[in-house]
N, C-alpha and C positions, 0 to 999 in steps of 0.2 A: 504493500500500500504506500503510495506517495503521500508523505506527511504534509505537503504543501498543496493547498486548494488550487485547482486548475487556473483560476483567474487572478490569483494574487500577484504572481510575478509580472504579468502583463500590466495590471493596474499600477503596480509599484513603479514600473518603468515609465509609464505615462505620467504618474504623479511626480516622479523625480525630474523628468524633462521640463514639465510645466513649472515646477517650483524653482528650478535653477534659472529658468528664463526670467521669472518674476524677480528673484533675488538679484540677478545681473542688472535688470532695468533699475531696480531700487538703488543699488550701489552706484551705478554709473550716472543715473539721473538725479538722485537726491544727495549723493556724496555723504558728507559728514552728518547731515541731518538723519539719513537712514541709519548710519552706524550708531548715532546717539539714541535713536528710538530702539534699535536692536539691543544695545547695552542696557537701556532702562527696562526693556521687556525681560531680559535675562535676569537682571537683579531682582525684579519683582517676582519672577518665576521661582528664583531661589528661595525667597522669603516664604512664598506660598507653599512650595513643595517641602521646604524644611519644616514648616508647621505640620504638614501631614505626617512626615516621617517622625517628627518629635512626638506627635500624638500616638502613633503606632508604637513607638519604643517606650513611651511613658505610660501607656494604657494596656497594650497587649502583653501576652506572655511569650517570651522568647522560647522557641522550640529548639532544644538541644538534647544531647545524649543524657543529660541529667534531668531535664524538664520535658516531660512527655516523650520519652525515648522511642515509644512505638511510632509516633508521628515522625520523629527525626529519621528513623530507619526507613519509613515509608517514602518520605520525600527523597532521601538519598537513593533509594532503589529506583524511583521514577526518573531522577536525574541521570542515573547510570543507564537506564533502559532507553532514554531518549537522547543520550549522547551529550548531555550538558555537563561540561567538565567542572565548572565552578558552581557549587551549590549556592543558592540565594540565602540571605538571612530570612529565616521563617519565623512568623509570629502567629499566635492564636488570639483572636479578637472576638469579644462578645458584641454583637450588633443588633440586639433587641429583636431577635426572631428571624433575621434575614438569612437565607440559605445561599451562600455564594462564596467567592474567593476573588482576590485580585492580585495583580503584580504591579509594582511600581519601581522607579529607579531614581536615584539621587546621587550626584557626584561620583558616578562610576560604580556604584553598588546597587545590586538588584535585591528587591525585597518581595517575598511571597507571604501573603496574609490569608489565613484560613479563618472563616467565620465559625465560631464555636457551635452554632446551631446545625450547620451542615455536617460537622464532625460527629456531633451527638446523634443527629438524625440517621446517619449512615453507619452507626456503631456496629450494627449486626452484619454489615456488608462493607468492610474496609476497602475491598477492591473497587467498589463504586466511587469511593472517595478519591481513588487514583485518577479518575476522570477529571475531577476538579484540579488536582495537583498537576496532572499532565497538561491540561488546558493552559494554566498559567505559565508553566514551563515553556510551552509553545511560544507565548509572547516574548519570553526572555531569549529563547534560543533563536527565534527569527528576528531578534533585535527590533521589534516593533516600537519599543520605548526609545531606543537610541535615535531613530529616524524621525521622531515626531516633529522636532523643531525644523529640520531641513524641509520636510514635506508640508509645513504649515500653509504656505500660499495655496497649493493645489487642494489641500484638505478643506478649504473654504468654498470650493466650487460646487455647484449643484451636480447631483448624480455621481460624479467621479469620486469625491471624497467619501461619501457614504458607502458607495460600492466597494471601495478599498477597505473600509472599516469592516463591512460584512464579510468580505473575503478573508480577512484576518481571523475573524471568529470561526469561520468554517475550517481554516487551517489549524487553529488551536483545538477545535473539536477532534480533528484527526490525531493530534498529539495526545489528547485525553484518551481516545480510543486505544491508541498504541500503548499507553501506560497501563491499561487494564489487563489482568491475566486472562479474564474471560470477557469476550466482546459484549455479552449480554449485560454485564455490569455497567458499561458505559450508558446504556439505555436507562438503567436504574438511577445513575447519577443525574441524568437529565430529568427523569421522572420526579426526583426529589425537588429539583428546581421548579417544576411545574405544579406539583401537588402538595408539597410540604414534607416535613420531617417524619410524618407518620403515614399519611395516605399513599405515599409512593409504593408501599408494599402491595397494595391491592389495586393500583391503577392499571387500567386496560390500555397498554401502550399502543396496540394496533388501532384501537378506536381513536386514540389521541392523534396518531399519525394521519388518520382519515380526515381529521379536521383541516389538514393542509389544503384540501380542495377549496375551502372557503376563502383562501388567500388569493384566488383568481379574481375576486371582485374588485371594483374600482377603488373603493376606499382602503381596503386592506393592502392592495398593491401600492397605492400612493403612499401610505404611511410607512410601508417598509422601504420604499425607494428613497424617502427623505430621512430614514432612520439609520442608526449606526449598527443595529443588530438585526440578524434575520429573525423571522418569527420562530419561536421555539419548536412549534410543530414541524417545521421544515428542517430544523437542526436534528430533531429526533429521527425523521425519515432519512436524512443523509447518513447518520451514524448507523442505522440499521442496514442500509444498503451497503455501506463500506464493510461492515462486519460480514456480509454475504459475498464480498469480493466484487462489487459492482458500484456504479455511480447511481445516485438517486435520480429518478425522473420527477423533477419538481414541477408543480403547476405553473403555467404561463402567467405572466402579469398582464394586467389590463393595459392596452395600448394607450388609451387616453390618459391613464394615470402616469405613464412615462412622459407623455408630452407635458402634462401639468407640472411634474416634478422638475422639468427643465427650467421652470420659472420660479422655483422655490430654492434659492441658494442657501448653502450652509454658511451664512454670514459673508458671502462673496458674490461677485458678478462675473461676467465674461472677462477673459484675459486681455492681453494687450496693454496699451498705455493706461486705459481706464482701470484695468485690473490692478496695475501698479499703484495708482492713486488710492484706490479703495483699500488695498492691502496696507499701505502706509497709514491710512486713516484708522484702520482696524488696530494696527499696532499702537497708535496713539490712544485709542479708546481702551485697549487692554491695559496700558500703563495707568490710565485714569481710574480704572476699577480695581487694579491689583491691590492697593492698600485696603479698601473695604473688604475685598475677598480674603485678604490675610487676616483682618480682624474677625471676619466670619469664621475662619478656621480656628482662631483662638477661642472664640465663644463656644464653638462646637466641642472643642477639646475640654474646655472647662465644664460645660454642661454634662458631657459624657462621664467625667470624673465624679461630678456631684451625684449623678444618677447611680453610678456604681456604689458610692458611699451610702446613698439612701437605701438601696436594695439590701446591702449588707446590714445596715442598722435595723431596718424593718424586720429582717429575719431574726435578729437577736431579741428585739423587743417583743415580737410575736411569741418566741419561745418562753420568755419571762411571763408574759400574760397568761399563757396556757398553764404554766407551772404554778404561778402564785396568785393569779386572778386579780391583779392590780397593776396600775401603771408604774413602771420603774423609772428611776433616773437613768441617764445614759450610762453612768458608771456601774449601776446595778445590773444593767443589761450587758455589760462588757463591751460597750462601744467607746472607742477612743475618740476624744474630741480635741480639736486643735483650733485655737483662736476664735471660738464661737461660731464656726462655720456650720455646725449642726446642732439643732435644739429640739427638745421634745416638750409638748404641752402636758403638764402634770395631770390634767383632767381628762383630756381626750386621746392622749398618746399620739397626736398628730406630730409628724416629723417635718422639720423645715431645714433644707440644705441650701446654703448659699453657693452659687455657681462660681463666684470669684472673679467675674469679668463684668466691667461696667459697660453694658450694651446700650443700644439705641433707646431702650425703654427703661433704663435704670438698672439697679443691681438685680441680677437674676436669682430667683429662688425656686427650688423644686419643693413641692408639698406632697408628702406621703400620708394619706388619711386612711385609717383602718375602719372596717365595718364588719359586722357579723352576718354571714349568709344563712340560708335556711337550714343548713346542716350544722350550725353552731361553730363554723370555722371562720377564722379571721381572713378577710380579703383586703388588699391594699389598693387604693386608687391613687394614681400620680397625676398631679396637675402642676401648672407653672405660673409664676408671676414675674412679669418684666423680662421674659425671654422670647425672642423672636421664634415663630413656629418652625422655621426651617432649621433651627438649631436644636430642636427637641428630639430625643430618641423616640423610637416607634412606640414604646410602652408608656409614653407620657403625652398629655395633650392639654 
């Protein structure tokens, strides 16, 4: 099986030629101004990406031979099987119920992040987890992350940029399939992404693949053409076909949807001199929004830390309530408190956790409120005060 999707190399070559032309026009036409914008963009990118990496390293659990050695051996085996000589730095991250993984890169180092829910959901079938690991190794091995800046101008164009992104996903699915000992387990990995950490076990994958026929319609064709990911039903069909030694016969897209997608650029317009001006303008806009984006990363990291602290404290308080029948102090519950960042109401046991970042709406606070359900069990509801909705984890609103 060829690990590279049939269209990726062609699309990469087209993207590279178009991007180099745009960069050449920028440098020769705008001179030092273009270089100044490029340097500013790079600096802001470093700040934003460093915030993401810092959050991963400061929040996630580093996977080593001492910490989760089973996952460390699994990642090492997938790297060896797929021919990746240098293993990425791997972390396990709790993402509030999301089943996924991702790879990223910063200053020459590759990072692989596994979401804890997908690891737990596939606990009974670790070979299915190899699909996720292999998929992200595919991004690293194919150097998709390395070329992102060079290919930036062409990635803004309609149809082409999105098509290349989808081709990369198909390529990485092939790597995920190759990482599995049994091809069927690659389907189970995608089933978990579709149906969740429990229902994937009983999901009818053949019926799911049949849903791909619905993608022939105008709207589903259009939204796939302007999106960076293929429809999951089509990815499942492709994986099953590859496991059988053949290419999948995917449904055709609607012709009118393709024509409309030509007029829906990914933040760009047609090439030439006009494209150079637009690309330069986009670089300026990116520089203008980079500082707010970095601040947003900071708030998300602070809120994630506060949410984790609140969950841990609620577990200890709940245990004390069940054992003693009264509201404890944080010290009685065994909760460490630093600088008043976490408080408990002595009457209602409501927990309040300060996020530690001064956001657009004031100091952020997460509120964990207990209640008794019909089975006399304590349930916790999370709400927020002064925190932007996009910074909240999935389990809080």
